[in-house]
N, CA, C, O and the ligand as a Tripos MOL2 file, in Angstrom:
@<TRIPOS>MOLECULE
protein
  277   275    70     0     0
PROTEIN
NO_CHARGES

@<TRIPOS>ATOM
      1 N          24.5240    4.7310  -13.9600 N.3       1 MET1
      2 CA         24.6110    5.5050  -15.2090 C.3       1 MET1
      3 C          25.9180    6.2970  -15.2300 C.2       1 MET1
      4 O          26.2160    7.0440  -14.2980 O.2       1 MET1
      5 N          26.6770    6.1300  -16.2800 N.am      2 PRO2
      6 CA         27.9660    6.8280  -16.3380 C.3       2 PRO2
      7 C          27.7990    8.3150  -16.6320 C.2       2 PRO2
      8 O          26.8890    8.7280  -17.3510 O.2       2 PRO2
      9 N          28.6720    9.0810  -16.0750 N.am      3 ILE3
     10 CA         28.7020   10.5130  -16.3750 C.3       3 ILE3
     11 C          29.9470   10.7870  -17.2020 C.2       3 ILE3
     12 O          31.0680   10.4830  -16.7930 O.2       3 ILE3
     13 N          29.7250   11.3670  -18.3720 N.am      4 TYR4
     14 CA         30.8500   11.6730  -19.2460 C.3       4 TYR4
     15 C          31.1230   13.1670  -19.2180 C.2       4 TYR4
     16 O          30.2200   13.9840  -19.0330 O.2       4 TYR4
     17 N          32.3850   13.4960  -19.4040 N.am      5 GLU5
     18 CA         32.7550   14.9020  -19.4570 C.3       5 GLU5
     19 C          33.0330   15.2740  -20.9030 C.2       5 GLU5
     20 O          33.7090   14.5500  -21.6340 O.2       5 GLU5
     21 N          32.5020   16.4050  -21.2900 N.am      6 TYR6
     22 CA         32.6780   16.8720  -22.6560 C.3       6 TYR6
     23 C          33.3220   18.2500  -22.6550 C.2       6 TYR6
     24 O          33.2260   19.0150  -21.6950 O.2       6 TYR6
     25 N          33.9810   18.5340  -23.7730 N.am      7 ARG7
     26 CA         34.5620   19.8590  -23.9290 C.3       7 ARG7
     27 C          34.1410   20.4040  -25.2790 C.2       7 ARG7
     28 O          34.2570   19.7330  -26.3040 O.2       7 ARG7
     29 N          33.6540   21.6210  -25.2590 N.am      8 CYS8
     30 CA         33.1890   22.2500  -26.4950 C.3       8 CYS8
     31 C          34.3800   22.7420  -27.3060 C.2       8 CYS8
     32 O          35.2660   23.4240  -26.7890 O.2       8 CYS8
     33 N          34.3820   22.3800  -28.5990 N.am      9 LYS9
     34 CA         35.4840   22.7880  -29.4520 C.3       9 LYS9
     35 C          35.4110   24.2750  -29.7810 C.2       9 LYS9
     36 O          36.4170   24.8950  -30.1280 O.2       9 LYS9
     37 N          34.2230   24.8330  -29.6690 N.am     10 LYS10
     38 CA         34.0360   26.2200  -30.0840 C.3      10 LYS10
     39 C          34.3830   27.2140  -28.9780 C.2      10 LYS10
     40 O          35.1410   28.1610  -29.1870 O.2      10 LYS10
     41 N          33.8020   26.9720  -27.7800 N.am     11 CYS11
     42 CA         34.0000   27.9530  -26.7130 C.3      11 CYS11
     43 C          34.8730   27.4270  -25.5880 C.2      11 CYS11
     44 O          35.2430   28.1790  -24.6860 O.2      11 CYS11
     45 N          35.2080   26.1380  -25.6320 N.am     12 GLY12
     46 CA         36.0840   25.5890  -24.6150 C.3      12 GLY12
     47 C          35.3840   25.2260  -23.3190 C.2      12 GLY12
     48 O          36.0230   24.8020  -22.3560 O.2      12 GLY12
     49 N          34.0680   25.3950  -23.2990 N.am     13 HIS13
     50 CA         33.3040   25.0690  -22.0950 C.3      13 HIS13
     51 C          33.3420   23.5630  -21.8390 C.2      13 HIS13
     52 O          33.1500   22.7670  -22.7570 O.2      13 HIS13
     53 N          33.5880   23.1830  -20.5990 N.am     14 THR14
     54 CA         33.5400   21.7690  -20.2430 C.3      14 THR14
     55 C          32.3070   21.5210  -19.3930 C.2      14 THR14
     56 O          31.9330   22.3410  -18.5540 O.2      14 THR14
     57 N          31.6850   20.3790  -19.6220 N.am     15 PHE15
     58 CA         30.4650   20.0660  -18.8860 C.3      15 PHE15
     59 C          30.3240   18.5620  -18.7770 C.2      15 PHE15
     60 O          30.9220   17.8040  -19.5410 O.2      15 PHE15
     61 N          29.5210   18.1480  -17.8150 N.am     16 GLU16
     62 CA         29.2820   16.7190  -17.6170 C.3      16 GLU16
     63 C          27.9280   16.3540  -18.1890 C.2      16 GLU16
     64 O          26.9680   17.1230  -18.1370 O.2      16 GLU16
     65 N          27.8900   15.1460  -18.7400 N.am     17 HIS17
     66 CA         26.6480   14.6690  -19.3340 C.3      17 HIS17
     67 C          26.3370   13.2910  -18.7660 C.2      17 HIS17
     68 O          27.1540   12.3720  -18.8340 O.2      17 HIS17
     69 N          25.1660   13.1720  -18.2180 N.am     18 LEU18
     70 CA         24.7440   11.8900  -17.6630 C.3      18 LEU18
     71 C          24.1410   11.0320  -18.7740 C.2      18 LEU18
     72 O          23.1010   11.3680  -19.3400 O.2      18 LEU18
     73 N          24.8050    9.9310  -19.0720 N.am     19 ALA19
     74 CA         24.3470    9.0590  -20.1540 C.3      19 ALA19
     75 C          23.2610    8.1190  -19.6430 C.2      19 ALA19
     76 O          23.5100    7.2840  -18.7730 O.2      19 ALA19
     77 N          22.0710    8.2570  -20.1820 N.am     20 ARG20
     78 CA         20.9640    7.3890  -19.7680 C.3      20 ARG20
     79 C          21.0610    6.0210  -20.4190 C.2      20 ARG20
     80 O          20.6090    5.0240  -19.8560 O.2      20 ARG20
     81 N          21.6510    5.9740  -21.6040 N.am     21 THR21
     82 CA         21.9010    4.7070  -22.2790 C.3      21 THR21
     83 C          23.3250    4.7460  -22.8210 C.2      21 THR21
     84 O          23.9700    5.7940  -22.8080 O.2      21 THR21
     85 N          23.8150    3.6020  -23.2960 N.am     22 LEU22
     86 CA         25.1650    3.5560  -23.8390 C.3      22 LEU22
     87 C          25.3030    4.4500  -25.0640 C.2      22 LEU22
     88 O          26.3730    4.9990  -25.3270 O.2      22 LEU22
     89 N          24.2180    4.5880  -25.8050 N.am     23 ALA23
     90 CA         24.2750    5.3690  -27.0320 C.3      23 ALA23
     91 C          23.9850    6.8450  -26.7900 C.2      23 ALA23
     92 O          24.0690    7.6690  -27.7000 O.2      23 ALA23
     93 N          23.6450    7.1590  -25.5540 N.am     24 ASP24
     94 CA         23.2780    8.5370  -25.2550 C.3      24 ASP24
     95 C          24.5190    9.3800  -25.0450 C.2      24 ASP24
     96 O          25.3130    9.1160  -24.1420 O.2      24 ASP24
     97 N          24.6840   10.3800  -25.8670 N.am     25 GLY25
     98 CA         25.8320   11.2650  -25.7110 C.3      25 GLY25
     99 C          25.4080   12.7080  -25.8690 C.2      25 GLY25
    100 O          24.3550   13.0000  -26.4360 O.2      25 GLY25
    101 N          26.2210   13.5940  -25.3700 N.am     26 ALA26
    102 CA         25.9240   15.0120  -25.5090 C.3      26 ALA26
    103 C          26.0680   15.4140  -26.9770 C.2      26 ALA26
    104 O          27.0740   15.1070  -27.6170 O.2      26 ALA26
    105 N          25.0780   16.0850  -27.4870 N.am     27 LYS27
    106 CA         25.1040   16.4750  -28.8980 C.3      27 LYS27
    107 C          25.4780   17.9340  -29.0950 C.2      27 LYS27
    108 O          26.0220   18.3160  -30.1310 O.2      27 LYS27
    109 N          25.1820   18.7330  -28.0990 N.am     28 THR28
    110 CA         25.4700   20.1570  -28.2360 C.3      28 THR28
    111 C          26.0320   20.7160  -26.9350 C.2      28 THR28
    112 O          25.8250   20.1640  -25.8540 O.2      28 THR28
    113 N          26.7380   21.8120  -27.0730 N.am     29 CYS29
    114 CA         27.2620   22.5180  -25.9090 C.3      29 CYS29
    115 C          26.1240   23.2770  -25.2380 C.2      29 CYS29
    116 O          25.4070   24.0280  -25.8990 O.2      29 CYS29
    117 N          25.9500   23.0890  -23.9190 N.am     30 PRO30
    118 CA         24.8510   23.7700  -23.2310 C.3      30 PRO30
    119 C          25.0770   25.2720  -23.1000 C.2      30 PRO30
    120 O          24.1570   26.0220  -22.7720 O.2      30 PRO30
    121 N          26.2990   25.6970  -23.3570 N.am     31 LYS31
    122 CA         26.6180   27.1140  -23.1840 C.3      31 LYS31
    123 C          26.4090   27.9050  -24.4690 C.2      31 LYS31
    124 O          25.7480   28.9440  -24.4760 O.2      31 LYS31
    125 N          26.9960   27.3870  -25.5770 N.am     32 CYS32
    126 CA         26.9280   28.1500  -26.8280 C.3      32 CYS32
    127 C          26.1200   27.4260  -27.9030 C.2      32 CYS32
    128 O          25.7910   28.0100  -28.9350 O.2      32 CYS32
    129 N          25.8000   26.1490  -27.6590 N.am     33 GLY33
    130 CA         24.9640   25.4280  -28.6140 C.3      33 GLY33
    131 C          25.7150   24.7990  -29.7670 C.2      33 GLY33
    132 O          25.0970   24.2310  -30.6680 O.2      33 GLY33
    133 N          27.0470   24.8880  -29.7580 N.am     34 ALA34
    134 CA         27.8340   24.2780  -30.8250 C.3      34 ALA34
    135 C          27.6570   22.7620  -30.8050 C.2      34 ALA34
    136 O          27.4970   22.1520  -29.7480 O.2      34 ALA34
    137 N          27.6900   22.1760  -31.9820 N.am     35 ARG35
    138 CA         27.4810   20.7360  -32.0860 C.3      35 ARG35
    139 C          28.7670   19.9490  -31.8370 C.2      35 ARG35
    140 O          29.8800   20.4720  -31.9030 O.2      35 ARG35
    141 N          28.5550   18.6670  -31.5470 N.am     36 ASN36
    142 CA         29.6410   17.7030  -31.4310 C.3      36 ASN36
    143 C          30.7340   18.0940  -30.4330 C.2      36 ASN36
    144 O          31.8930   18.2510  -30.8160 O.2      36 ASN36
    145 N          30.3820   18.2480  -29.1920 N.am     37 PRO37
    146 CA         31.4150   18.4420  -28.1750 C.3      37 PRO37
    147 C          32.2910   17.1890  -28.0770 C.2      37 PRO37
    148 O          31.8360   16.0820  -28.3650 O.2      37 PRO37
    149 N          33.5170   17.3700  -27.6780 N.am     38 VAL38
    150 CA         34.4690   16.2620  -27.6220 C.3      38 VAL38
    151 C          34.4020   15.5900  -26.2580 C.2      38 VAL38
    152 O          34.5510   16.2350  -25.2200 O.2      38 VAL38
    153 N          34.1750   14.2820  -26.2820 N.am     39 LYS39
    154 CA         34.1320   13.5450  -25.0190 C.3      39 LYS39
    155 C          35.5300   13.4730  -24.4260 C.2      39 LYS39
    156 O          36.4970   13.1360  -25.1090 O.2      39 LYS39
    157 N          35.6150   13.7940  -23.1530 N.am     40 GLN40
    158 CA         36.8950   13.7550  -22.4690 C.3      40 GLN40
    159 C          37.0540   12.4160  -21.7720 C.2      40 GLN40
    160 O          36.0800   11.8060  -21.3300 O.2      40 GLN40
    161 N          38.3010   11.9700  -21.6810 N.am     41 ILE41
    162 CA         38.5760   10.7620  -20.9200 C.3      41 ILE41
    163 C          38.6770   11.1520  -19.4490 C.2      41 ILE41
    164 O          39.4580   12.0330  -19.0880 O.2      41 ILE41
    165 N          37.9060   10.5110  -18.6220 N.am     42 SER42
    166 CA         37.9270   10.8490  -17.2090 C.3      42 SER42
    167 C          39.2650   10.4730  -16.5990 C.2      42 SER42
    168 O          39.9390    9.5590  -17.0740 O.2      42 SER42
    169 N          39.6400   11.1720  -15.5610 N.am     43 THR43
    170 CA         40.9130   10.8940  -14.9050 C.3      43 THR43
    171 C          40.9180    9.4960  -14.3130 C.2      43 THR43
    172 O          41.9710    8.8710  -14.1820 O.2      43 THR43
    173 N          39.7320    9.0080  -13.9560 N.am     44 PHE44
    174 CA         39.6300    7.6940  -13.3610 C.3      44 PHE44
    175 C          40.0720    6.6120  -14.3410 C.2      44 PHE44
    176 O          40.6840    5.6230  -13.9360 O.2      44 PHE44
    177 N          39.7680    6.7900  -15.6240 N.am     45 ASN45
    178 CA         40.0780    5.7790  -16.6260 C.3      45 ASN45
    179 C          41.3000    6.1440  -17.4670 C.2      45 ASN45
    180 O          41.6220    5.4370  -18.4220 O.2      45 ASN45
    181 N          41.9700    7.2150  -17.1350 N.am     46 ALA46
    182 CA         43.0360    7.7170  -17.9940 C.3      46 ALA46
    183 C          44.1330    6.6820  -18.2070 C.2      46 ALA46
    184 O          44.6430    6.5440  -19.3190 O.2      46 ALA46
    185 N          44.5010    5.9580  -17.1620 N.am     47 SER47
    186 CA         45.6080    5.0210  -17.3040 C.3      47 SER47
    187 C          45.2330    3.8540  -18.2100 C.2      47 SER47
    188 O          46.1050    3.2300  -18.8150 O.2      47 SER47
    189 N          43.9530    3.5610  -18.3030 N.am     48 VAL48
    190 CA         43.5060    2.4520  -19.1370 C.3      48 VAL48
    191 C          43.3670    2.8920  -20.5900 C.2      48 VAL48
    192 O          43.5430    2.0950  -21.5120 O.2      48 VAL48
    193 N          43.0510    4.1620  -20.7800 N.am     49 ALA49
    194 CA         42.7000    4.6290  -22.1100 C.3      49 ALA49
    195 C          43.8560    5.2890  -22.8530 C.2      49 ALA49
    196 O          43.6620    5.8260  -23.9440 O.2      49 ALA49
    197 N          45.0300    5.2560  -22.2900 N.am     50 GLU50
    198 CA         46.1370    5.9530  -22.9350 C.3      50 GLU50
    199 C          46.4990    5.3510  -24.2840 C.2      50 GLU50
    200 O          46.9380    6.0660  -25.1850 O.2      50 GLU50
    201 N          46.3220    4.0500  -24.4300 N.am     51 GLY51
    202 CA         46.6150    3.4640  -25.7330 C.3      51 GLY51
    203 C          46.9720    2.0060  -25.5830 C.2      51 GLY51
    204 O          47.0610    1.4920  -24.4680 O.2      51 GLY51
    205 N          47.1800    1.3300  -26.7130 N.am     52 PRO52
    206 CA         47.5510   -0.0800  -26.6780 C.3      52 PRO52
    207 C          48.8070   -0.2900  -25.8540 C.2      52 PRO52
    208 O          49.7990    0.4170  -26.0350 O.2      52 PRO52
    209 N          48.7700   -1.2360  -24.9690 N.am     53 GLY53
    210 CA         49.9430   -1.5260  -24.1770 C.3      53 GLY53
    211 C          49.8990   -0.8500  -22.8210 C.2      53 GLY53
    212 O          50.1860   -1.4780  -21.8010 O.2      53 GLY53
    213 N          49.5480    0.3990  -22.8010 N.am     54 ALA54
    214 CA         49.5120    1.1240  -21.5370 C.3      54 ALA54
    215 C          48.4520    0.5310  -20.6270 C.2      54 ALA54
    216 O          47.3140    0.3190  -21.0430 O.2      54 ALA54
    217 N          48.8150    0.2730  -19.4290 N.am     55 GLY55
    218 CA         47.8630   -0.2440  -18.4610 C.3      55 GLY55
    219 C          47.5280   -1.7020  -18.6770 C.2      55 GLY55
    220 O          46.5600   -2.2060  -18.1070 O.2      55 GLY55
    221 N          48.3250   -2.4030  -19.5070 N.am     56 ALA56
    222 CA         48.0080   -3.7870  -19.8170 C.3      56 ALA56
    223 C          48.4320   -4.7380  -18.7080 C.2      56 ALA56
    224 O          48.0310   -5.9020  -18.6980 O.2      56 ALA56
    225 N          49.2340   -4.2520  -17.7830 N.am     57 CYS57
    226 CA         49.7140   -5.1100  -16.7040 C.3      57 CYS57
    227 C          48.5700   -5.4690  -15.7670 C.2      57 CYS57
    228 O          47.9630   -4.5900  -15.1550 O.2      57 CYS57
    229 N          48.2810   -6.7400  -15.6570 N.am     58 SER58
    230 CA         47.1460   -7.1600  -14.8470 C.3      58 SER58
    231 C          47.5090   -7.3230  -13.3810 C.2      58 SER58
    232 O          46.6320   -7.4880  -12.5330 O.2      58 SER58
    233 N          48.8100   -7.2760  -13.0810 N.am     59 THR59
    234 CA         49.2080   -7.4370  -11.6900 C.3      59 THR59
    235 C          49.0320   -6.1410  -10.9170 C.2      59 THR59
    236 O          48.8480   -6.1480   -9.7000 O.2      59 THR59
    237 N          49.0900   -5.0200  -11.6460 N.am     60 GLY60
    238 CA         48.9410   -3.7340  -10.9920 C.3      60 GLY60
    239 C          50.1880   -3.2880  -10.2660 C.2      60 GLY60
    240 O          50.1900   -2.2580   -9.5920 O.2      60 GLY60
    241 N          51.2640   -4.0750  -10.4080 N.am     61 THR61
    242 CA         52.4850   -3.7270   -9.6910 C.3      61 THR61
    243 C          53.6050   -3.3140  -10.6280 C.2      61 THR61
    244 O          54.6540   -2.8540  -10.1770 O.2      61 THR61
    245 N          53.3940   -3.4730  -11.9270 N.am     62 CYS62
    246 CA         54.4060   -3.0820  -12.8950 C.3      62 CYS62
    247 C          54.5230   -1.5610  -12.9260 C.2      62 CYS62
    248 O          53.5080   -0.8830  -13.0840 O.2      62 CYS62
    249 N          55.7060   -1.0100  -12.7820 N.am     63 PRO63
    250 CA         55.8590    0.4420  -12.7220 C.3      63 PRO63
    251 C          55.4870    1.1510  -14.0270 C.2      63 PRO63
    252 O          55.0750    2.3100  -14.0010 O.2      63 PRO63
    253 N          55.6260    0.4800  -15.1420 N.am     64 THR64
    254 CA         55.3180    1.1240  -16.4020 C.3      64 THR64
    255 C          53.9330    0.7640  -16.9290 C.2      64 THR64
    256 O          53.3630    1.4860  -17.7470 O.2      64 THR64
    257 N          53.3980   -0.3580  -16.4520 N.am     65 GLY65
    258 CA         52.0900   -0.7890  -16.9320 C.3      65 GLY65
    259 C          52.1440   -1.4020  -18.3120 C.2      65 GLY65
    260 O          51.1020   -1.6230  -18.9300 O.2      65 GLY65
    261 N          53.3420   -1.6810  -18.8110 N.am     66 THR66
    262 CA         53.4500   -2.1950  -20.1680 C.3      66 THR66
    263 C          54.0510   -3.5970  -20.2070 C.2      66 THR66
    264 O          54.3010   -4.1290  -21.2890 O.2      66 THR66
    265 N          54.2870   -4.2010  -19.0480 N.am     67 CYS67
    266 CA         54.8290   -5.5590  -19.0520 C.3      67 CYS67
    267 C          53.7450   -6.5340  -19.5460 C.2      67 CYS67
    268 O          52.5570   -6.2310  -19.4450 O.2      67 CYS67
    269 N          54.1410   -7.6930  -20.0750 N.am     68 PRO68
    270 CA         53.1740   -8.6080  -20.6830 C.3      68 PRO68
    271 C          52.3510   -9.4280  -19.6850 C.2      68 PRO68
    272 O          51.5540  -10.2670  -20.1060 O.2      68 PRO68
    273 N          52.5140   -9.2200  -18.4270 N.am     69 PHE69
    274 CA         51.8300  -10.0570  -17.4480 C.3      69 PHE69
    275 C          50.4720   -9.4870  -17.0380 C.2      69 PHE69
    276 O          49.7750  -10.0830  -16.2170 O.2      69 PHE69
    277 ZN         30.3430   25.8890  -26.4390 Zn       70 ZN70
@<TRIPOS>BOND
     1     1     2 1
     2     2     3 1
     3     3     4 2
     4     3     5 am
     5     5     6 1
     6     6     7 1
     7     7     8 2
     8     7     9 am
     9     9    10 1
    10    10    11 1
    11    11    12 2
    12    11    13 am
    13    13    14 1
    14    14    15 1
    15    15    16 2
    16    15    17 am
    17    17    18 1
    18    18    19 1
    19    19    20 2
    20    19    21 am
    21    21    22 1
    22    22    23 1
    23    23    24 2
    24    23    25 am
    25    25    26 1
    26    26    27 1
    27    27    28 2
    28    27    29 am
    29    29    30 1
    30    30    31 1
    31    31    32 2
    32    31    33 am
    33    33    34 1
    34    34    35 1
    35    35    36 2
    36    35    37 am
    37    37    38 1
    38    38    39 1
    39    39    40 2
    40    39    41 am
    41    41    42 1
    42    42    43 1
    43    43    44 2
    44    43    45 am
    45    45    46 1
    46    46    47 1
    47    47    48 2
    48    47    49 am
    49    49    50 1
    50    50    51 1
    51    51    52 2
    52    51    53 am
    53    53    54 1
    54    54    55 1
    55    55    56 2
    56    55    57 am
    57    57    58 1
    58    58    59 1
    59    59    60 2
    60    59    61 am
    61    61    62 1
    62    62    63 1
    63    63    64 2
    64    63    65 am
    65    65    66 1
    66    66    67 1
    67    67    68 2
    68    67    69 am
    69    69    70 1
    70    70    71 1
    71    71    72 2
    72    71    73 am
    73    73    74 1
    74    74    75 1
    75    75    76 2
    76    75    77 am
    77    77    78 1
    78    78    79 1
    79    79    80 2
    80    79    81 am
    81    81    82 1
    82    82    83 1
    83    83    84 2
    84    83    85 am
    85    85    86 1
    86    86    87 1
    87    87    88 2
    88    87    89 am
    89    89    90 1
    90    90    91 1
    91    91    92 2
    92    91    93 am
    93    93    94 1
    94    94    95 1
    95    95    96 2
    96    95    97 am
    97    97    98 1
    98    98    99 1
    99    99   100 2
   100    99   101 am
   101   101   102 1
   102   102   103 1
   103   103   104 2
   104   103   105 am
   105   105   106 1
   106   106   107 1
   107   107   108 2
   108   107   109 am
   109   109   110 1
   110   110   111 1
   111   111   112 2
   112   111   113 am
   113   113   114 1
   114   114   115 1
   115   115   116 2
   116   115   117 am
   117   117   118 1
   118   118   119 1
   119   119   120 2
   120   119   121 am
   121   121   122 1
   122   122   123 1
   123   123   124 2
   124   123   125 am
   125   125   126 1
   126   126   127 1
   127   127   128 2
   128   127   129 am
   129   129   130 1
   130   130   131 1
   131   131   132 2
   132   131   133 am
   133   133   134 1
   134   134   135 1
   135   135   136 2
   136   135   137 am
   137   137   138 1
   138   138   139 1
   139   139   140 2
   140   139   141 am
   141   141   142 1
   142   142   143 1
   143   143   144 2
   144   143   145 am
   145   145   146 1
   146   146   147 1
   147   147   148 2
   148   147   149 am
   149   149   150 1
   150   150   151 1
   151   151   152 2
   152   151   153 am
   153   153   154 1
   154   154   155 1
   155   155   156 2
   156   155   157 am
   157   157   158 1
   158   158   159 1
   159   159   160 2
   160   159   161 am
   161   161   162 1
   162   162   163 1
   163   163   164 2
   164   163   165 am
   165   165   166 1
   166   166   167 1
   167   167   168 2
   168   167   169 am
   169   169   170 1
   170   170   171 1
   171   171   172 2
   172   171   173 am
   173   173   174 1
   174   174   175 1
   175   175   176 2
   176   175   177 am
   177   177   178 1
   178   178   179 1
   179   179   180 2
   180   179   181 am
   181   181   182 1
   182   182   183 1
   183   183   184 2
   184   183   185 am
   185   185   186 1
   186   186   187 1
   187   187   188 2
   188   187   189 am
   189   189   190 1
   190   190   191 1
   191   191   192 2
   192   191   193 am
   193   193   194 1
   194   194   195 1
   195   195   196 2
   196   195   197 am
   197   197   198 1
   198   198   199 1
   199   199   200 2
   200   199   201 am
   201   201   202 1
   202   202   203 1
   203   203   204 2
   204   203   205 am
   205   205   206 1
   206   206   207 1
   207   207   208 2
   208   207   209 am
   209   209   210 1
   210   210   211 1
   211   211   212 2
   212   211   213 am
   213   213   214 1
   214   214   215 1
   215   215   216 2
   216   215   217 am
   217   217   218 1
   218   218   219 1
   219   219   220 2
   220   219   221 am
   221   221   222 1
   222   222   223 1
   223   223   224 2
   224   223   225 am
   225   225   226 1
   226   226   227 1
   227   227   228 2
   228   227   229 am
   229   229   230 1
   230   230   231 1
   231   231   232 2
   232   231   233 am
   233   233   234 1
   234   234   235 1
   235   235   236 2
   236   235   237 am
   237   237   238 1
   238   238   239 1
   239   239   240 2
   240   239   241 am
   241   241   242 1
   242   242   243 1
   243   243   244 2
   244   243   245 am
   245   245   246 1
   246   246   247 1
   247   247   248 2
   248   247   249 am
   249   249   250 1
   250   250   251 1
   251   251   252 2
   252   251   253 am
   253   253   254 1
   254   254   255 1
   255   255   256 2
   256   255   257 am
   257   257   258 1
   258   258   259 1
   259   259   260 2
   260   259   261 am
   261   261   262 1
   262   262   263 1
   263   263   264 2
   264   263   265 am
   265   265   266 1
   266   266   267 1
   267   267   268 2
   268   267   269 am
   269   269   270 1
   270   270   271 1
   271   271   272 2
   272   271   273 am
   273   273   274 1
   274   274   275 1
   275   275   276 2
@<TRIPOS>SUBSTRUCTURE
     1 MET1         2 RESIDUE 1 A MET
     2 PRO2         6 RESIDUE 1 A PRO
     3 ILE3        10 RESIDUE 1 A ILE
     4 TYR4        14 RESIDUE 1 A TYR
     5 GLU5        18 RESIDUE 1 A GLU
     6 TYR6        22 RESIDUE 1 A TYR
     7 ARG7        26 RESIDUE 1 A ARG
     8 CYS8        30 RESIDUE 1 A CYS
     9 LYS9        34 RESIDUE 1 A LYS
    10 LYS10       38 RESIDUE 1 A LYS
    11 CYS11       42 RESIDUE 1 A CYS
    12 GLY12       46 RESIDUE 1 A GLY
    13 HIS13       50 RESIDUE 1 A HIS
    14 THR14       54 RESIDUE 1 A THR
    15 PHE15       58 RESIDUE 1 A PHE
    16 GLU16       62 RESIDUE 1 A GLU
    17 HIS17       66 RESIDUE 1 A HIS
    18 LEU18       70 RESIDUE 1 A LEU
    19 ALA19       74 RESIDUE 1 A ALA
    20 ARG20       78 RESIDUE 1 A ARG
    21 THR21       82 RESIDUE 1 A THR
    22 LEU22       86 RESIDUE 1 A LEU
    23 ALA23       90 RESIDUE 1 A ALA
    24 ASP24       94 RESIDUE 1 A ASP
    25 GLY25       98 RESIDUE 1 A GLY
    26 ALA26      102 RESIDUE 1 A ALA
    27 LYS27      106 RESIDUE 1 A LYS
    28 THR28      110 RESIDUE 1 A THR
    29 CYS29      114 RESIDUE 1 A CYS
    30 PRO30      118 RESIDUE 1 A PRO
    31 LYS31      122 RESIDUE 1 A LYS
    32 CYS32      126 RESIDUE 1 A CYS
    33 GLY33      130 RESIDUE 1 A GLY
    34 ALA34      134 RESIDUE 1 A ALA
    35 ARG35      138 RESIDUE 1 A ARG
    36 ASN36      142 RESIDUE 1 A ASN
    37 PRO37      146 RESIDUE 1 A PRO
    38 VAL38      150 RESIDUE 1 A VAL
    39 LYS39      154 RESIDUE 1 A LYS
    40 GLN40      158 RESIDUE 1 A GLN
    41 ILE41      162 RESIDUE 1 A ILE
    42 SER42      166 RESIDUE 1 A SER
    43 THR43      170 RESIDUE 1 A THR
    44 PHE44      174 RESIDUE 1 A PHE
    45 ASN45      178 RESIDUE 1 A ASN
    46 ALA46      182 RESIDUE 1 A ALA
    47 SER47      186 RESIDUE 1 A SER
    48 VAL48      190 RESIDUE 1 A VAL
    49 ALA49      194 RESIDUE 1 A ALA
    50 GLU50      198 RESIDUE 1 A GLU
    51 GLY51      202 RESIDUE 1 A GLY
    52 PRO52      206 RESIDUE 1 A PRO
    53 GLY53      210 RESIDUE 1 A GLY
    54 ALA54      214 RESIDUE 1 A ALA
    55 GLY55      218 RESIDUE 1 A GLY
    56 ALA56      222 RESIDUE 1 A ALA
    57 CYS57      226 RESIDUE 1 A CYS
    58 SER58      230 RESIDUE 1 A SER
    59 THR59      234 RESIDUE 1 A THR
    60 GLY60      238 RESIDUE 1 A GLY
    61 THR61      242 RESIDUE 1 A THR
    62 CYS62      246 RESIDUE 1 A CYS
    63 PRO63      250 RESIDUE 1 A PRO
    64 THR64      254 RESIDUE 1 A THR
    65 GLY65      258 RESIDUE 1 A GLY
    66 THR66      262 RESIDUE 1 A THR
    67 CYS67      266 RESIDUE 1 A CYS
    68 PRO68      270 RESIDUE 1 A PRO
    69 PHE69      274 RESIDUE 1 A PHE
    70 ZN70       277 GROUP 0 **** ****
């Protein structure tokens, strides 16, 4: 089960949420109760999630991660 990190837009509190299903997401901040906390990209996946092109290198040896291989 993946653990997602969320950040509250209202109070800035960050917290982890254990997703029991793919559709399961944190709906409220556990600290202040504000709705719709923003899901954070984990550091583990950051290089993959930066955007189109970034991390597209399948060899893992490209220094920029943007080569077409
Ligand atoms: Zn909050």
